[in-house]
N, C-alpha and C positions, 0 to 999 in steps of 0.2 A: 763787348761781348765776352763772357767768361769762357773758360776752357770747356765746361760741360756743354754750353750752348754750341760752341764751335764743333765739338765732337758730334753732337746731335745733328747739326746741319750737314756735316761731312757724311754721316751715316745715311741721312735722307737723300743726299745727292747721289751717293753711290747706288742706293736702292732704285732711285728714279732713272738715273742716266748710265749706270754701269760703267764701262770703260771710258765713257765720254765725260764723266763727272769732273775730272780735273780741268778739262777744257771749258766746261760750263762755268765752273768757279772762276776761271781766268777771264772769261767773257764778262761775267758780272763785275769782277774787280775792275776791268778796263772801263766798263760803262760808268761805274760809280766814280772812278778817278776822273774820267773825262767830264762828268757832270759837276765836278768840284766837291763831291761828297767824300772827303779824304778818310774820315772815320769809317764809313761804310766800306770803302775800298780796302782799308786795313783789315776789316773783319773778313772780307772775302779772300784776302791774301792768306789769312790764318786758316780759313776753311780749306783753301786749296792745299795748303801744307798738310793739314789733317787728312785730306783725301789721299794725298801722296803716301803718307805714313801708313794709312789703313790698307792701301793697295799692296804694299810690300814691294820687294825688289822686282825689277823687270826680268822677264824670262826671255831667253833667246832660243 
């Protein structure tokens, strides 16, 4: 998956799941890893990172 696709998936996840988008990406990453789909798990890890970056810093 290229950087543009990763960014598009991250944007879509944030739009669909809001603040739970990172957790959703992590869940999909774990499911892919557990099923032995390492390439897909790596894609979800990149999407999770992109979600984190798009969200910005945590506010307290």
